C-alpha positions as CSV (number, residue, x, y, z in Angstrom):
1,M,-54.3,-162.7,-22.4
2,N,-50.6,-162.2,-23.2
3,S,-48.4,-164.5,-25.2
4,D,-47.0,-166.2,-22.1
5,D,-50.5,-167.2,-21.1
6,V,-51.2,-168.5,-24.6
7,V,-48.1,-170.7,-24.4
8,A,-48.9,-172.0,-20.9
9,K,-52.6,-172.6,-21.4
10,R,-53.6,-173.0,-25.0
11,V,-50.8,-174.1,-27.2
12,S,-48.1,-176.8,-26.8
13,P,-44.8,-174.9,-26.0
14,I,-42.9,-177.1,-28.5
15,L,-45.4,-176.2,-31.3
16,W,-45.1,-172.6,-30.3
17,L,-41.3,-172.9,-30.5
18,V,-41.5,-174.5,-33.9
19,A,-43.7,-171.7,-35.1
20,G,-41.1,-169.2,-33.9
21,G,-38.3,-171.1,-35.6
22,V,-40.3,-171.1,-38.9
23,C,-40.8,-167.3,-38.6
24,I,-37.2,-166.5,-38.1
25,S,-36.0,-169.0,-40.8
26,F,-37.5,-166.6,-43.4
27,S,-35.4,-163.6,-42.3
28,P,-32.5,-164.2,-44.7
29,I,-35.0,-164.9,-47.5
30,F,-36.7,-161.5,-46.9
31,I,-33.2,-159.8,-46.9
32,K,-32.3,-161.4,-50.2
33,L,-35.7,-160.3,-51.7
34,A,-35.4,-156.7,-50.5
35,D,-33.7,-154.6,-53.2
36,V,-31.8,-152.3,-50.8
37,S,-28.3,-152.2,-49.5
38,P,-27.4,-154.6,-46.6
39,D,-27.0,-151.7,-44.1
40,I,-30.3,-150.1,-45.1
41,A,-32.1,-153.5,-44.9
42,G,-30.8,-153.8,-41.3
43,F,-32.0,-150.2,-40.6
44,Y,-35.5,-150.9,-41.8
45,R,-35.6,-154.3,-40.2
46,L,-34.9,-152.8,-36.7
47,T,-37.0,-149.8,-37.4
48,F,-40.1,-151.8,-38.3
49,S,-39.4,-154.2,-35.4
50,G,-39.1,-151.2,-33.0
51,L,-42.3,-149.7,-34.3
52,S,-44.3,-152.9,-34.0
53,L,-42.9,-153.5,-30.5
54,L,-43.8,-150.0,-29.5
55,A,-47.4,-150.5,-30.8
56,V,-47.9,-153.7,-28.9
57,L,-46.5,-152.3,-25.7
58,C,-48.7,-149.2,-25.9
59,L,-51.8,-151.3,-26.6
60,R,-51.1,-153.6,-23.7
61,G,-50.1,-150.7,-21.4
62,D,-46.9,-152.4,-20.6
63,M,-44.3,-149.7,-21.3
64,Q,-41.6,-149.9,-18.6
65,R,-38.9,-147.5,-17.4
66,L,-35.6,-149.3,-17.3
67,P,-32.7,-148.4,-14.9
68,R,-29.7,-146.5,-16.5
69,G,-27.2,-149.4,-16.1
70,P,-29.3,-152.0,-18.0
71,V,-30.2,-149.4,-20.6
72,L,-26.5,-148.7,-21.4
73,L,-25.8,-152.4,-21.7
74,L,-28.8,-152.8,-24.0
75,V,-27.6,-149.9,-26.1
76,A,-24.2,-151.7,-26.4
77,S,-26.1,-154.9,-27.3
78,G,-28.0,-153.1,-30.0
79,C,-24.8,-151.7,-31.5
80,F,-23.3,-155.2,-31.7
81,L,-26.6,-156.5,-33.3
82,A,-26.2,-153.7,-35.9
83,V,-22.7,-155.0,-36.6
84,D,-24.1,-158.5,-36.9
85,F,-26.7,-157.4,-39.4
86,M,-24.1,-155.4,-41.4
87,C,-22.0,-158.5,-41.8
88,W,-24.8,-161.1,-42.1
89,H,-26.8,-159.2,-44.7
90,R,-23.6,-158.9,-46.9
91,S,-23.0,-162.6,-46.5
92,I,-26.6,-163.4,-47.5
93,H,-26.0,-161.6,-50.9
94,L,-22.6,-163.2,-51.4
95,V,-23.1,-166.9,-50.5
96,G,-26.9,-167.2,-50.2
97,P,-29.5,-167.2,-47.3
98,G,-28.9,-170.9,-46.3
99,F,-25.1,-170.9,-46.1
100,S,-24.9,-167.5,-44.5
101,T,-27.4,-168.5,-41.8
102,L,-25.3,-171.6,-41.0
103,L,-22.2,-169.4,-40.6
104,G,-24.1,-167.0,-38.4
105,N,-25.0,-169.9,-36.1
106,F,-21.3,-170.3,-35.4
107,Q,-22.1,-167.7,-32.7
108,V,-22.5,-170.7,-30.4
109,F,-18.8,-171.3,-30.5
110,F,-17.7,-167.6,-30.3
111,T,-20.1,-167.0,-27.4
112,A,-18.5,-169.9,-25.5
113,L,-15.0,-168.7,-26.4
114,F,-15.8,-165.1,-25.1
115,A,-17.4,-166.6,-22.0
116,W,-14.3,-168.6,-21.3
117,L,-12.0,-165.6,-21.9
118,L,-14.1,-163.0,-19.9
119,F,-15.8,-165.1,-17.3
120,R,-13.6,-168.2,-17.1
121,E,-16.6,-170.4,-17.9
122,K,-15.6,-174.0,-18.4
123,V,-15.1,-175.4,-21.9
124,T,-16.1,-179.1,-22.1
125,R,-14.6,-181.8,-24.3
126,M,-18.0,-182.0,-26.1
127,F,-17.6,-178.4,-27.1
128,V,-14.1,-179.0,-28.6
129,V,-15.5,-182.0,-30.5
130,A,-18.4,-179.7,-31.7
131,V,-15.9,-177.1,-33.0
132,L,-14.0,-179.7,-34.9
133,M,-17.2,-181.1,-36.4
134,A,-18.3,-177.6,-37.5
135,L,-15.0,-177.0,-39.2
136,C,-15.2,-180.4,-41.0
137,G,-18.7,-179.6,-42.1
138,L,-17.5,-176.3,-43.5
139,A,-14.8,-178.1,-45.4
140,F,-17.4,-180.4,-47.0
141,I,-19.4,-177.4,-48.2
142,T,-16.6,-175.2,-49.4
143,G,-13.9,-177.8,-50.2
144,L,-10.4,-178.0,-48.7
145,D,-8.8,-175.6,-51.2
146,W,-9.6,-172.1,-50.2
147,T,-7.8,-170.6,-53.2
148,V,-10.3,-172.2,-55.7
149,L,-13.2,-170.2,-54.2
150,S,-14.2,-166.9,-55.9
151,V,-13.4,-163.7,-54.1
152,G,-17.2,-163.2,-53.5
153,V,-17.6,-166.6,-51.8
154,R,-14.5,-166.0,-49.6
155,S,-15.8,-162.6,-48.6
156,G,-19.2,-164.1,-47.9
157,I,-17.7,-166.7,-45.6
158,V,-15.7,-164.1,-43.8
159,F,-18.7,-161.8,-43.4
160,G,-20.8,-164.8,-42.2
161,L,-18.2,-165.6,-39.5
162,L,-17.9,-162.0,-38.5
163,S,-21.7,-161.8,-38.1
164,A,-21.4,-164.7,-35.7
165,V,-18.8,-162.8,-33.7
166,G,-21.1,-159.7,-33.6
167,Y,-24.1,-161.8,-32.6
168,S,-22.2,-163.5,-29.8
169,A,-21.2,-160.1,-28.4
170,Y,-24.8,-159.0,-28.7
171,L,-25.9,-162.0,-26.6
172,L,-23.3,-161.5,-23.9
173,F,-24.3,-157.8,-23.4
174,L,-27.9,-158.8,-23.5
175,K,-27.3,-161.4,-20.8
176,E,-25.5,-159.0,-18.6
177,S,-28.3,-156.4,-18.9
178,M,-30.8,-159.0,-17.7
179,K,-29.1,-159.5,-14.4
180,G,-31.5,-158.0,-11.8
181,N,-33.5,-156.4,-14.6
182,L,-37.2,-157.3,-14.3
183,A,-38.3,-155.6,-17.5
184,S,-40.2,-157.7,-20.0
185,G,-38.6,-159.1,-23.1
186,M,-40.5,-156.7,-25.4
187,N,-39.2,-153.7,-23.5
188,V,-35.7,-155.0,-23.6
189,M,-35.9,-155.6,-27.4
190,L,-37.4,-152.2,-28.0
191,V,-34.3,-150.6,-26.6
192,V,-32.1,-152.9,-28.6
193,S,-34.0,-152.3,-31.8
194,I,-33.9,-148.5,-31.4
195,S,-30.2,-148.3,-30.7
196,G,-29.4,-150.8,-33.5
197,A,-31.5,-148.8,-36.0
198,I,-29.8,-145.6,-35.0
199,V,-26.3,-147.1,-35.6
200,L,-27.3,-148.5,-39.0
201,G,-29.0,-145.2,-40.0
202,V,-25.8,-143.3,-39.2
203,V,-23.8,-145.9,-41.2
204,G,-26.2,-145.5,-44.1
205,L,-25.8,-141.7,-44.0
206,A,-22.0,-141.9,-43.7
207,T,-21.7,-144.2,-46.7
208,G,-24.2,-142.3,-48.8
209,A,-26.6,-145.3,-49.1
210,S,-30.1,-144.7,-50.4
211,F,-32.9,-145.0,-47.9
212,A,-35.5,-145.3,-50.7
213,I,-37.5,-148.5,-50.8
214,P,-37.7,-149.1,-54.6
215,D,-40.8,-151.2,-55.0
216,G,-43.7,-153.0,-53.2
217,R,-41.8,-156.3,-53.1
218,S,-38.9,-154.7,-51.2
219,L,-41.4,-153.0,-48.8
220,L,-43.2,-156.3,-48.1
221,A,-39.9,-158.1,-47.6
222,L,-38.6,-155.5,-45.1
223,L,-41.9,-155.5,-43.2
224,G,-41.7,-159.3,-43.2
225,V,-38.2,-159.4,-41.7
226,G,-39.0,-156.6,-39.3
227,V,-42.4,-157.7,-38.0
228,L,-42.8,-161.4,-38.8
229,S,-39.2,-162.7,-38.3
230,T,-37.9,-160.2,-35.7
231,T,-40.9,-159.1,-33.6
232,V,-43.3,-162.0,-33.9
233,G,-40.7,-164.8,-34.2
234,W,-38.5,-163.8,-31.3
235,S,-41.5,-162.9,-29.1
236,I,-42.9,-166.4,-29.6
237,I,-39.6,-168.0,-28.9
238,S,-38.9,-166.0,-25.8
239,S,-42.4,-166.9,-24.5
240,A,-42.1,-170.6,-25.3
241,V,-38.5,-171.3,-24.4
242,R,-39.1,-171.1,-20.6
243,Y,-41.6,-174.0,-20.8
244,V,-39.3,-176.3,-22.7
245,P,-36.1,-178.1,-21.5
246,A,-33.0,-176.4,-22.8
247,T,-31.9,-179.4,-24.8
248,V,-35.2,-179.7,-26.5
249,A,-35.3,-176.0,-27.2
250,G,-31.8,-176.1,-28.8
251,L,-32.9,-179.0,-31.0
252,V,-36.1,-177.3,-32.1
253,L,-34.3,-174.0,-32.8
254,L,-32.0,-175.8,-35.3
255,L,-35.1,-175.4,-37.6
256,Q,-33.9,-171.9,-38.3
257,P,-30.7,-172.6,-40.2
258,A,-32.0,-175.9,-41.5
259,L,-35.2,-174.3,-43.0
260,A,-33.2,-171.3,-44.2
261,F,-31.2,-173.7,-46.4
262,V,-34.4,-175.4,-47.6
263,W,-36.0,-172.1,-48.6
264,D,-32.7,-171.2,-50.3
265,V,-32.9,-174.3,-52.4
266,L,-36.6,-174.1,-53.2
267,I,-36.8,-170.3,-53.8
268,F,-33.4,-169.5,-55.4
269,D,-32.6,-172.9,-56.9
270,R,-29.4,-173.2,-55.0
271,P,-27.4,-176.2,-56.3
272,T,-26.7,-178.7,-53.5
273,G,-24.8,-182.0,-53.8
274,G,-24.3,-184.9,-51.5
275,A,-21.1,-183.6,-49.9
276,E,-22.7,-180.2,-49.2
277,I,-25.8,-181.9,-47.6
278,F,-23.5,-184.0,-45.4
279,G,-21.6,-180.8,-44.4
280,I,-24.8,-179.1,-43.5
281,L,-25.9,-182.0,-41.3
282,L,-22.5,-182.1,-39.7
283,I,-22.6,-178.3,-38.9
284,L,-26.2,-178.6,-37.5
285,S,-25.1,-181.4,-35.2
286,A,-22.1,-179.4,-34.1
287,I,-24.2,-176.4,-33.4
288,Y,-26.5,-178.5,-31.2
289,L,-23.6,-180.1,-29.3
290,G,-21.9,-176.7,-28.9
291,S,-25.1,-175.2,-27.4
292,Y,-25.8,-178.2,-25.1
293,R,-25.8,-177.5,-21.4
294,P,-26.6,-180.2,-18.9
């Protein structure tokens, strides 16, 4: 029985979606714990994800041959996912797993902006309100005076927002590749993982980064982010989301940035005051409103 059947027949889709949200919420924690460079962390993340996807597809006998057109779009999608990881992983080390994950979820706004520019999709008043709410939330977390922030924090915020741009481009190419493409989600993500891993591997070689995994903790963290957060988490979500109304799915998936902040506080003792908590809640509300579709 495949994961779709499990969702449909044995497990509540919402509980399944919650489980997926919990899995992916640990991804920035794993990256923080892995003692390798941001690009190499992304390389191993996608490599371990690709290997685990390949193993599952071979065991299920579900390998599919994709048409050339969708494959090219998926390769482009994987390249933008690599850019997302390069920026996001840097942001994680500079401003912490929780804040960087909130910034990465600004992809909701960039995706809508690109969809409006490229496809003339309508921008609603609710979306404009959501953008203003997100900016206000960001101000509560960082303060209104940008100049008082350290260079590292400013760089971390910029990298976090750039990761959101990269992720939105990844989603748009992924969406285009799925038009008329009947391949399973796992086959699609296998192509994305392989192409993204190649890009990050080339970047690592070009920059002279070390591919050595220094210790057991780093290996477990990279396996965790590649297999648990990426392969398992997103497989569960892609299976469950089709059985849940879009508004409910969007609300449940806010667990990822919310829990990432909780783990950051609990594991890394991140200091968090009242103004910052209010800013976090404001941004989470804005992300939900920005992703809302009737």
